[in-house]
C-alpha positions in Angstrom: 89.2 44.0 100.8 85.5 44.7 102.4 84.1 41.5 101.1 86.8 39.4 102.5 86.7 41.2 105.8 82.9 40.7 106.1 83.1 37.0 105.3 81.5 37.4 101.8 78.5 39.6 102.8 79.2 42.8 100.7 76.4 44.2 98.6 77.7 46.8 96.3 75.3 49.7 95.2 76.2 52.4 92.7 74.3 55.5 91.1 75.5 57.8 88.4 74.7 61.0 90.4 72.4 64.0 89.5 73.5 67.0 91.5 75.1 69.5 89.1 77.1 71.3 91.7 78.8 67.9 92.5 80.0 67.8 89.1 81.0 71.4 88.8 83.0 70.9 92.0 85.0 68.2 90.5 85.4 69.7 87.2 83.7 67.0 85.4 81.2 68.0 82.7 77.7 66.6 83.6 77.0 65.9 80.0 79.4 63.2 80.3 77.7 61.6 83.4 75.8 58.6 81.9 78.9 57.6 79.6 81.2 57.8 82.5 78.9 55.6 84.7 78.4 53.0 82.2 82.0 52.7 81.5 82.7 52.5 85.2 80.5 49.6 85.8 82.3 47.7 82.9 85.7 48.5 84.6 84.5 47.3 87.9 83.2 44.2 86.9 86.4 43.4 84.8 88.8 44.4 87.7 86.8 42.2 89.9 86.7 38.9 87.6 90.1 39.3 85.6 93.4 38.6 86.5 94.8 41.6 85.1 93.0 44.5 83.7 93.6 46.1 80.4 91.0 48.6 79.4 90.9 51.3 76.9 87.7 53.1 76.8 86.3 56.8 76.4 87.5 57.7 80.1 89.6 54.8 81.3 92.8 53.7 80.0 95.0 51.0 81.9 97.4 48.2 80.9 97.9 45.0 83.0 96.6 46.7 86.0 96.7 44.1 89.0 93.7 44.6 91.1 94.1 43.0 94.5 92.6 41.4 96.7 89.7 39.9 94.7 86.4 39.7 96.2 85.6 36.5 98.2 82.1 36.3 96.3 82.3 34.7 92.9 82.1 36.0 90.3 81.7 39.3 92.4 79.7 40.7 95.1 76.0 41.3 94.2 75.7 44.7 92.3 73.0 47.1 92.5 72.2 50.2 90.5 70.3 53.1 92.3 67.6 54.7 89.9 65.1 57.5 90.1 62.1 57.3 87.5 64.2 57.5 84.2 63.2 54.8 81.9 66.5 54.8 80.4 68.4 54.1 83.6 66.1 51.4 84.5 66.6 49.7 81.1 70.2 50.1 81.4 70.1 48.2 84.6 68.0 45.4 83.3 70.0 45.1 80.0 73.1 44.4 82.1 71.1 42.0 84.4 71.6 44.2 87.5 68.9 44.7 90.2 67.9 48.3 90.9 67.8 50.2 94.2 64.7 52.4 94.5 63.5 54.8 97.1 64.4 58.1 98.8 63.1 60.8 96.2 61.4 58.0 94.3 59.6 56.9 97.3 58.7 60.3 98.1 57.1 60.9 94.5 55.2 57.7 95.0 56.7 55.9 92.2 58.8 53.0 93.6 56.1 50.2 92.7 56.1 51.5 89.2 59.8 51.6 88.9 60.2 48.1 90.0 57.4 47.0 87.7 59.4 48.6 84.8 62.6 46.8 85.8 60.6 43.6 85.8 59.4 44.2 82.4 62.8 45.0 81.0 64.5 42.0 82.4 61.8 39.9 80.7 62.4 41.9 77.6 66.3 40.9 77.8 65.7 37.3 78.9 66.8 37.7 82.4 65.3 35.6 85.2 64.3 37.9 87.9 61.3 36.4 90.0 64.0 35.3 92.7 64.9 38.8 93.0 63.6 41.4 95.2 65.0 45.0 94.7 65.3 46.8 97.5 63.4 50.2 98.3 64.6 53.0 100.8 61.7 54.0 103.2 61.7 56.5 105.9 60.5 54.5 109.2 59.5 56.0 112.4 58.0 53.7 115.3 56.6 55.3 118.5 54.5 54.3 121.3 51.4 56.4 120.2 50.0 57.6 116.8 49.9 61.2 118.1 53.7 61.1 118.8 54.5 59.2 115.6 52.4 62.0 113.8 53.7 65.2 115.6 57.4 64.2 116.0 58.2 64.5 112.3 56.4 68.1 111.7 59.0 70.5 110.8 61.5 67.9 110.2 60.5 65.4 107.5 60.4 67.9 104.9 64.2 69.3 105.4 65.4 66.9 102.6 63.0 68.5 100.1 63.9 71.9 101.1 67.7 70.9 100.3 66.9 69.2 97.3 65.0 72.2 95.9 67.9 74.3 96.1 70.8 71.8 95.1 69.2 68.4 94.2 68.9 68.9 90.3 71.1 68.3 87.0 69.2 71.2 85.4 71.3 74.2 84.5 70.0 77.8 85.8 68.8 78.5 82.4 66.6 75.3 82.4 68.6 73.0 80.3 68.9 69.2 81.2 71.9 67.1 80.6 71.5 64.1 78.2 69.6 61.4 80.0 68.4 63.7 82.8 65.2 65.1 80.8 62.7 63.7 83.2 64.3 66.1 85.9 62.8 69.1 84.3 59.7 68.7 86.4 61.3 66.8 89.3 60.6 69.4 92.1 56.9 69.7 91.1 56.7 65.8 91.4 58.6 65.7 94.9 56.0 68.3 96.2 52.9 66.4 94.7 54.3 63.3 96.3 53.5 64.8 99.5 49.9 64.6 98.7 48.4 61.4 100.2 46.2 60.9 97.0 49.4 60.3 95.0 51.6 58.2 97.3 52.6 54.9 96.0 53.5 53.4 99.2 52.2 54.1 102.5 54.6 55.8 105.1 55.8 53.4 107.6 55.1 55.8 110.5 53.0 54.9 113.7 52.8 52.3 116.4 54.1 48.9 116.0 50.5 47.7 115.1 50.2 50.6 112.3 53.5 50.0 111.1 53.0 46.3 110.7 49.6 46.8 108.8 51.4 49.3 106.5 54.4 47.0 105.8 51.7 44.3 104.5 50.2 47.1 102.2 53.8 47.8 101.1 54.2 43.8 100.4 50.9 43.9 98.3 52.3 46.2 96.0 55.4 43.9 95.1 57.9 45.3 97.5 59.4 42.6 99.8 62.7 44.1 100.7 63.1 47.4 102.2 66.0 49.4 103.9 64.9 52.0 106.6 66.0 55.2 107.6 65.1 55.7 111.2 64.6 59.3 112.3 64.4 62.8 110.8 67.1 65.8 110.8 66.6 67.3 114.3 65.0 64.4 115.9 66.4 63.6 119.5 68.6 60.7 119.4 67.0 58.8 122.0 63.8 58.7 119.9 65.8 57.5 116.9 67.2 54.7 119.1 63.7 54.0 120.4 62.2 53.6 117.1 64.9 51.4 115.9 64.5 49.1 119.0 60.7 49.0 118.6 60.9 48.3 115.0 63.3 45.3 115.5 61.3 43.8 118.6 57.8 44.5 117.8 57.5 44.7 113.7 60.2 42.6 112.4 59.3 39.3 114.3 56.0 39.3 112.5 57.6 39.2 109.1 60.3 36.5 109.8 58.7 33.9 107.6 58.7 36.2 104.6 60.8 34.8 101.8 63.4 37.0 100.4 64.9 37.1 96.9 68.5 37.6 96.6 70.4 38.6 93.7 73.0 36.1 92.4 74.9 37.6 89.3 76.8 35.7 86.7 78.5 38.5 84.9 
């Protein structure tokens, strides 16, 4: 329905989730997470593209289910899978010819360029064209009139997410056991904190005056990232400063990248 209402402009992004408390709250065994997620991808694609859906998997059982309305984009809206740093997740996305979304914690840890590079290598392995696709990377953006303001405004606010994630943002049990497919999370909090060290950052922070942010965006491009979606602001930042940052980015930064070619995923299955 949303694809129809938007005139065929829907991009559909999904992720398997990783916070154990969410699975516990829904009464779902997190050990089943990977299998459930992969089956769901198959169900969604078939529901979009088949007249009626009959499916009998490990978790889903339906017969002659009529899923309407069908999406406007054919065969279906562009599909993206959010990944962190797990090689298995990146390989799965590539094996299904699905672009990845990276950023957030992955960007904090400075590993977004490496994850995109790994995805391209896996796309090559499975014989899927990818040069025309620019996987999107999520990044925090803050533009201010002065460098001093851009650097001081986030103090005491920018680490809010890290503090919350340290408490609830892990699939690892209290006794230190990681569910199948989540083994890379055993050292995740240490990696998050290490990512705050400028010496380990993979991409420069998009924070500063318009001139500074433009130069840092160029550095981001040099590392193979041509498509970003920004989070403008920090928890507790006055709303007028958030709006100012968005306006300054739109009027004083974006026009300088107007001619940058953008790869868009066109999926066939």
